[in-house]
C-alpha positions as CSV (number, residue, x, y, z in Angstrom):
1,M,-46.1,73.7,74.2
2,S,-44.7,72.8,70.6
3,L,-41.1,73.6,70.1
4,P,-40.4,76.5,67.3
5,Y,-40.2,75.0,63.7
6,W,-36.3,75.8,63.4
7,T,-35.7,74.1,66.8
8,S,-37.7,70.8,65.8
9,W,-36.2,71.2,62.2
10,R,-32.9,70.9,64.0
11,A,-34.0,67.8,66.0
12,M,-35.5,66.0,62.8
13,M,-32.2,66.4,60.8
14,A,-29.9,65.7,63.8
15,G,-27.9,62.5,62.9
16,V,-28.2,62.8,59.2
17,G,-25.3,62.7,56.9
18,E,-25.1,65.4,54.1
19,T,-28.5,67.0,54.4
20,G,-30.1,69.6,52.2
21,I,-30.5,70.0,48.4
22,R,-27.3,70.3,46.8
23,L,-27.0,71.3,43.0
24,T,-23.6,71.7,41.3
25,G,-23.3,73.5,37.9
26,A,-26.7,72.1,37.3
27,G,-28.4,72.9,34.1
28,Y,-31.4,72.0,31.9
29,S,-32.3,72.5,28.5
30,V,-35.2,71.6,26.0
31,A,-34.6,71.0,22.5
32,G,-31.5,73.3,22.3
33,K,-33.2,75.8,24.4
34,V,-31.4,76.7,27.6
35,I,-33.8,77.0,30.5
36,L,-31.3,76.9,33.6
37,S,-27.7,77.3,33.5
38,E,-25.0,76.4,36.0
39,I,-26.9,76.5,39.0
40,S,-24.9,75.8,42.2
41,L,-26.5,75.9,45.5
42,H,-26.8,74.1,48.7
43,L,-29.7,74.5,50.7
44,T,-30.0,73.8,54.0
45,E,-31.9,76.6,55.8
46,P,-35.3,75.7,57.1
47,R,-37.3,78.4,55.2
48,I,-36.0,79.2,51.8
49,G,-37.3,81.5,48.9
50,I,-36.8,81.2,45.3
51,I,-38.0,84.7,43.2
52,G,-38.2,85.3,40.0
53,R,-40.4,86.6,37.2
54,N,-42.6,84.1,34.8
55,G,-40.2,82.6,32.7
56,S,-37.2,82.7,34.6
57,G,-36.5,79.3,35.5
58,K,-37.9,79.0,38.6
59,S,-40.3,76.5,38.4
60,T,-38.2,74.1,36.3
61,L,-35.4,74.5,39.2
62,L,-38.0,73.1,41.4
63,R,-38.8,70.2,39.4
64,L,-35.1,69.5,39.4
65,M,-34.8,69.3,43.0
66,A,-37.8,67.0,43.5
67,G,-36.5,64.7,40.5
68,L,-39.3,65.5,38.2
69,I,-36.8,66.1,35.6
70,A,-32.9,65.3,35.3
71,P,-30.4,67.9,35.0
72,S,-29.0,68.1,31.4
73,S,-25.7,68.9,32.9
74,G,-24.4,69.1,36.5
75,T,-25.5,67.2,39.3
76,V,-28.8,67.4,41.8
77,R,-28.7,65.5,45.3
78,V,-30.8,65.4,48.0
79,D,-29.4,64.2,51.4
80,G,-27.0,62.8,48.7
81,L,-29.2,60.9,46.9
82,D,-29.9,61.5,43.2
83,P,-33.8,62.3,43.1
84,S,-34.3,61.6,39.6
85,R,-33.0,58.2,40.2
86,D,-34.2,57.2,43.8
87,R,-38.0,58.1,43.4
88,K,-38.8,55.7,46.3
89,A,-36.2,57.3,48.7
90,M,-37.4,60.9,47.7
91,L,-41.0,59.9,49.3
92,A,-39.9,60.1,52.8
93,R,-37.3,63.2,51.7
94,M,-39.4,65.7,49.4
95,G,-43.0,66.8,49.1
96,I,-44.1,69.0,46.5
97,L,-47.1,71.3,46.3
98,F,-48.0,72.3,43.1
99,Q,-49.8,75.8,42.1
100,N,-52.6,73.8,40.5
101,P,-54.0,71.2,42.7
102,D,-55.9,69.6,39.4
103,H,-52.1,68.6,38.1
104,Q,-51.7,66.9,41.6
105,I,-54.9,65.1,42.7
106,L,-55.3,61.7,40.9
107,F,-58.3,59.9,42.6
108,P,-62.3,60.3,43.0
109,T,-62.4,60.4,46.9
110,V,-60.3,62.5,49.5
111,G,-59.8,59.2,51.5
112,E,-58.5,57.5,48.4
113,E,-56.3,60.4,47.4
114,L,-54.9,60.8,50.8
115,G,-54.0,56.9,51.2
116,F,-52.3,57.0,48.0
117,G,-48.8,57.8,49.2
118,L,-48.8,55.7,52.1
119,R,-49.8,52.6,50.0
120,Q,-46.8,53.6,48.1
121,I,-44.3,53.1,50.9
122,G,-45.8,49.6,51.9
123,L,-48.4,50.2,53.9
124,S,-51.5,48.0,54.0
125,E,-54.8,49.3,53.1
126,P,-56.3,49.4,56.5
127,A,-53.1,50.8,58.1
128,A,-53.2,53.4,55.5
129,R,-57.0,54.4,56.1
130,A,-56.4,54.5,59.9
131,K,-53.5,57.1,59.2
132,V,-56.2,59.0,57.0
133,R,-58.8,58.8,59.6
134,D,-56.3,60.0,62.2
135,L,-55.3,62.8,59.9
136,L,-58.5,64.0,58.9
137,A,-59.8,64.0,62.3
138,A,-56.9,66.1,63.9
139,E,-57.7,68.8,61.2
140,G,-61.1,68.7,61.9
141,R,-62.3,67.2,58.6
142,R,-63.5,64.0,59.5
143,H,-66.2,64.3,57.3
144,W,-64.2,64.6,54.1
145,E,-63.2,60.7,53.9
146,G,-65.7,60.0,51.6
147,A,-66.2,63.4,50.0
148,A,-65.6,63.7,46.0
149,T,-62.8,65.4,45.3
150,H,-64.3,67.5,42.4
151,T,-66.9,68.7,44.8
152,L,-64.1,70.7,46.9
153,S,-63.5,74.2,46.2
154,Q,-60.1,75.4,44.7
155,G,-58.7,76.2,48.2
156,Q,-60.3,73.1,49.7
157,R,-58.4,71.2,46.9
158,H,-54.9,72.8,47.5
159,Y,-55.5,72.1,51.1
160,L,-56.0,68.5,50.5
161,C,-52.7,68.1,48.4
162,L,-50.8,69.7,51.4
163,L,-52.6,67.0,53.7
164,A,-51.4,64.1,51.3
165,V,-47.8,65.6,51.4
166,L,-48.1,65.7,55.1
167,L,-49.1,62.2,55.6
168,M,-45.7,61.1,54.0
169,Q,-43.7,63.5,56.5
170,P,-41.0,64.4,54.0
171,Q,-38.2,66.3,55.4
172,T,-38.4,69.1,52.9
173,I,-41.7,70.4,51.2
174,L,-41.4,72.4,47.9
175,L,-43.8,74.6,47.3
176,D,-44.8,76.0,43.9
177,E,-46.6,79.6,43.7
178,P,-48.5,78.3,47.2
179,F,-51.0,81.5,47.3
180,A,-51.9,81.7,43.8
181,G,-55.6,81.8,43.0
182,L,-56.6,81.6,46.7
183,D,-58.8,84.0,48.4
184,L,-57.0,86.0,51.1
185,P,-58.9,84.0,54.2
186,T,-57.7,80.9,52.6
187,Q,-54.4,82.3,52.0
188,A,-54.3,83.2,55.7
189,R,-55.3,80.0,57.0
190,L,-52.7,78.5,54.4
191,S,-49.9,80.6,55.7
192,R,-50.6,79.6,59.3
193,R,-50.3,76.4,58.5
194,L,-47.3,76.4,56.6
195,T,-45.6,78.5,59.3
196,A,-46.1,76.0,62.0
197,L,-44.8,73.0,60.0
198,P,-41.2,71.6,61.2
199,Q,-40.0,70.9,57.4
200,R,-37.6,72.9,55.6
201,L,-39.9,74.8,53.1
202,V,-38.8,75.9,49.6
203,T,-41.2,78.2,48.5
204,I,-41.2,79.6,44.7
205,S,-42.9,82.5,43.9
206,H,-42.7,86.1,41.8
207,D,-44.2,87.7,44.6
208,P,-41.7,89.4,47.0
209,A,-44.6,88.9,49.9
210,A,-44.7,85.6,49.5
211,V,-40.9,85.1,50.6
212,S,-40.3,88.1,52.7
213,G,-40.0,86.0,56.2
214,C,-37.7,83.1,54.6
215,D,-34.5,82.6,56.1
216,R,-32.5,82.9,52.6
217,V,-33.8,84.3,49.2
218,I,-32.5,83.2,46.0
219,W,-33.0,85.3,42.9
220,I,-33.2,83.5,39.4
221,E,-33.3,85.5,35.9
222,G,-32.6,84.1,32.8
223,G,-32.2,80.9,34.5
224,R,-29.1,82.0,36.1
225,V,-28.6,82.8,40.0
226,V,-28.8,86.6,40.2
227,A,-28.6,87.3,44.1
228,D,-28.5,84.5,47.0
229,G,-28.6,86.0,50.6
230,Q,-30.7,87.5,53.1
231,A,-34.5,88.1,52.2
232,A,-34.3,91.9,53.0
233,A,-31.3,92.3,50.6
234,V,-32.1,90.1,47.9
235,L,-35.8,91.6,47.7
236,A,-34.7,95.1,47.8
237,G,-32.6,94.2,44.7
238,F,-35.5,92.3,43.1
239,T,-38.1,95.1,43.6
240,A,-36.2,97.8,42.3
241,R,-35.3,95.9,39.1
242,M,-39.0,94.7,38.7
243,A,-39.9,98.9,39.1
244,E,-37.3,99.7,36.6
245,L,-38.7,97.3,34.3
246,G,-42.1,98.3,34.6
247,E,-41.3,102.1,33.8
248,R,-40.6,100.6,30.2
249,D,-42.0,97.5,28.1
250,A,-41.2,94.7,30.5
251,D,-41.6,92.1,27.7
252,T,-38.9,93.6,25.3
253,D,-36.0,91.8,26.8
254,L,-37.6,88.3,26.5
255,S,-37.3,86.1,23.6
256,G,-40.2,84.6,21.8
């Protein structure tokens, strides 16, 4: 019997020094416009949700944590390392699943796409190909290896991106609106797959349902943390605020 995700997560993290994602006074600005301001968080729970409206800064926060951008102020550390500077070390620590798989897929075939990350960490082409084939066989998708990525459906491309992340065996996976654009059966399949993973998952969404099962939820508004705590309490406040905005013109408080 497989271990519950929280048990296997603790086992995986045992013996590591400072673990988790730590942001200390982190801010991010572009052309003088402040996107994030004074974000201080230490994320260690197995399942973490980040909720906020479109334009609240939550996707920028995800990119800071992934090291895709560097903070304009403050610091971001993943297991004590700077993710924007030590990209190679992040390959084994941090994976990211983007909302749009077409922003993530680089290669013309499934086999090439899955093998790319493995080659980046030093595996030979035969070794990488063997790992790809083993994974596809375990997933019941052995026939995908030579398939052209552009022939896959939206849901299949999204799943391919998840498989590419899982091959790297990262300790943490960042999920950017993971269910957006997927039909209900595909959402259900992806949800089951994510629930069973031992990795720490950080899910970013504007939909309370997507993060309702998390151990901790952080509400971002206007580039700042509005609330941080248990899912039920944070989501109750968020839902009430969204309902309040829905009673009037919800765009009047947004600039430009």
